[in-house]
DRENRO-531391 format. One line per 4 residues: their letters; for each residue x, y, z of C-alpha. Coordinates in nm, 2 decimals. Each point is the difference from the previous one (the first is absolute). Layout:
% DRENRO-531391
a> X/Y/Z | ...
% end
This chain:
% DRENRO-531391
xxxx> -0.29/0.22/-1.37 | 0.23/0.20/0.23 | -0.01/-0.11/0.37 | 0.16/0.14/0.31
xxxx> 0.06/-0.28/0.24 | 0.03/0.09/0.37 | 0.14/-0.23/0.26 | -0.11/0.20/0.31
xxxx> 0.21/0.06/0.30 | 0.08/0.29/0.23 | 0.38/-0.04/0.00 | 0.03/-0.12/-0.36
xxxx> -0.29/0.03/-0.24 | 0.09/-0.17/-0.33 | -0.12/0.16/-0.32 | 0.04/-0.12/-0.36
xxxx> -0.16/0.08/-0.33 | -0.05/-0.26/-0.27 | -0.16/0.04/-0.34 | -0.14/-0.27/-0.22
xxxx> -0.28/-0.24/-0.06 | -0.07/-0.37/0.07 | 0.18/-0.21/-0.25 | 0.24/0.28/-0.11
xxxx> 0.34/0.10/0.12 | 0.00/0.22/0.31 | 0.21/0.32/0.05 | 0.12/0.14/0.33
xxxx> -0.04/0.38/0.00 | 0.14/0.06/0.35 | 0.06/-0.16/0.33 | 0.10/0.13/0.34
xxxx> -0.09/0.03/0.37 | -0.16/0.28/0.20 | 0.19/0.01/0.33 | -0.10/0.16/0.33
xxxx> 0.21/0.03/0.31 | -0.09/-0.25/0.27 | 0.04/0.26/0.28 | -0.24/0.25/-0.17
xxxx> -0.35/0.07/0.13 | -0.26/-0.22/-0.17 | -0.18/0.29/-0.16 | 0.32/0.13/-0.16
xxxx> 0.08/-0.35/-0.13 | -0.35/-0.03/-0.16 | 0.05/0.34/-0.16 | 0.34/-0.11/-0.13
xxxx> -0.16/-0.32/-0.15 | -0.28/0.22/-0.16 | 0.25/0.24/-0.15 | 0.21/-0.29/-0.14
xxxx> -0.30/-0.17/-0.16 | -0.13/0.33/-0.14 | 0.34/0.05/-0.17 | -0.02/-0.34/-0.16
xxxx> -0.36/0.07/-0.11 | 0.11/0.34/-0.15 | 0.30/-0.15/-0.18 | -0.15/-0.32/-0.13
xxxx> -0.38/0.07/-0.04 | -0.11/-0.36/0.05 | -0.34/-0.13/-0.11 | -0.04/-0.22/0.31
xxxx> 0.17/-0.02/0.34 | 0.05/-0.36/0.13 | 0.05/-0.02/0.38 | 0.08/-0.31/0.20
xxxx> -0.30/-0.10/0.21 | 0.09/0.02/0.37 | -0.03/-0.33/0.17 | 0.01/-0.09/0.37
xxxx> 0.35/-0.05/0.14 | 0.12/-0.10/0.35 | 0.15/0.34/0.06 | -0.29/0.25/0.03
xxxx> 0.22/0.31/-0.02 | 0.14/-0.12/-0.33 | -0.34/-0.07/-0.15 | -0.12/0.34/0.12
xxxx> 0.28/0.19/-0.17 | -0.05/-0.20/-0.32 | -0.38/0.07/0.01 | 0.06/0.37/0.05
xxxx> 0.24/0.02/-0.29 | -0.24/-0.20/-0.21 | -0.28/0.24/0.08 | 0.22/0.29/-0.10
xxxx> 0.07/-0.16/-0.34 | -0.37/-0.07/-0.06 | -0.09/0.36/0.11 | 0.25/0.15/-0.24
xxxx> -0.14/-0.20/-0.29 | -0.36/0.06/0.09 | 0.06/0.37/0.02 | 0.11/0.00/-0.36
xxxx> -0.28/-0.24/-0.12 | 0.25/-0.28/-0.06 | -0.15/-0.35/0.06 | 0.16/-0.20/0.28
xxxx> 0.04/-0.38/-0.01 | 0.10/-0.20/0.31 | 0.19/-0.33/-0.04 | 0.10/-0.24/0.28
xxxx> 0.37/-0.10/0.04 | -0.09/-0.36/-0.11 | -0.18/0.12/-0.31 | 0.30/0.21/-0.10
xxxx> 0.24/-0.29/0.06 | -0.21/-0.24/-0.19 | -0.04/0.24/-0.29 | 0.37/0.07/-0.03
xxxx> 0.16/-0.33/0.10 | -0.27/-0.26/-0.04 | 0.00/-0.07/0.38 | -0.19/0.19/0.26
xxxx> 0.27/-0.11/0.25 | 0.30/0.14/-0.18 | 0.26/0.18/0.20 | 0.14/0.35/-0.05
xxxx> 0.30/-0.13/-0.20 | -0.23/-0.19/-0.24 | -0.22/0.31/-0.05 | 0.30/0.22/-0.06
xxxx> 0.15/-0.25/-0.25 | -0.33/-0.02/-0.20 | -0.05/0.37/0.00 | 0.36/0.04/-0.13
xxxx> -0.07/-0.25/-0.28 | -0.35/0.12/-0.09 | 0.12/0.36/-0.03 | 0.33/-0.09/-0.16
xxxx> 0.21/0.18/0.27 | 0.37/-0.04/0.06 | -0.05/-0.07/0.38 | -0.29/-0.04/0.25
xxxx> -0.12/0.34/0.13 | 0.11/0.07/0.35 | -0.13/0.01/0.26 | -0.26/-0.28/-0.02
xxxx> -0.27/0.26/0.05 | 0.08/0.15/-0.34 | -0.02/-0.35/-0.17 | -0.32/-0.07/0.18
xxxx> -0.15/0.32/-0.13 | 0.09/-0.10/-0.36 | -0.15/-0.35/0.07 | -0.33/0.17/0.11
xxxx> -0.01/0.20/-0.33 | 0.07/-0.31/-0.21 | -0.26/-0.20/0.19 | -0.26/0.26/-0.07
xxxx> 0.08/0.03/-0.37 | -0.03/-0.38/-0.04 | -0.31/-0.04/0.22 | -0.21/0.31/-0.09
xxxx> -0.14/-0.14/-0.33 | -0.14/-0.31/0.17 | -0.12/0.19/0.30 | -0.18/0.25/-0.22
xxxx> -0.17/-0.28/-0.20 | -0.11/-0.17/0.33 | -0.15/0.33/0.14 | -0.19/0.06/-0.33
xxxx> -0.14/-0.35/0.01 | -0.11/0.04/0.36 | -0.16/0.33/-0.08 | -0.18/-0.14/-0.30
xxxx> -0.15/-0.29/0.20 | -0.09/0.20/0.32 | -0.37/0.09/0.00 | -0.06/0.38/-0.01
xxxx> -0.04/0.15/0.34 | 0.19/-0.27/0.17 | 0.36/0.02/0.11 | 0.24/-0.27/0.08
% end
C-alpha cells in the first residue's frame, strides 16, 4: 500500500509518502513540506497548498491519503487554518477518486510510538527508526506526515475488517 500522509497547516503542510504493509518493512518514498507565506492572502495560501499537494499526488500516485483529523485547540485562528488546509488535501484526493482516511494525533502517536501522549521528539525518533533513516525528518511537520502514513498502513487492515463485520451484521435498510 502506498500512502500520502498529510499533516495539515497553512504555513507548513507536512507531506510524506510511505509504502508497505502491516508486518513488513516500510519504505519512505518522499518527505517534505508545502510552505506558504504568512503575509499572503488566505485564498492565495490555499491555492499554494492545493498546488503543492497536487504535485505530490502527481509524483507519487498514492492509493490512500491519510490526513490528520483536526481537533479543537485553544487558538481558534490556528485550528481554522489547519482545518482549511485539511479540507484542501481531502478535496485534492477526492477529485482523483483517492480514498481519504482521517487519524487523530493520539491515534498516530499510539500507532508509531506505543503511547498516545508521545511528544514530537519521540514521534520523530520512531519514524526515523521504522523507516531506517539517517536522521529525523525536519521540520516536525514532515515527520508527522510520515507518521500519519505509517499509522494508516498499520491500522487499515483492522479497520477494514471491522467495517466489513459491521456491514455484515447491520440489517438491510438500516444505517448506523
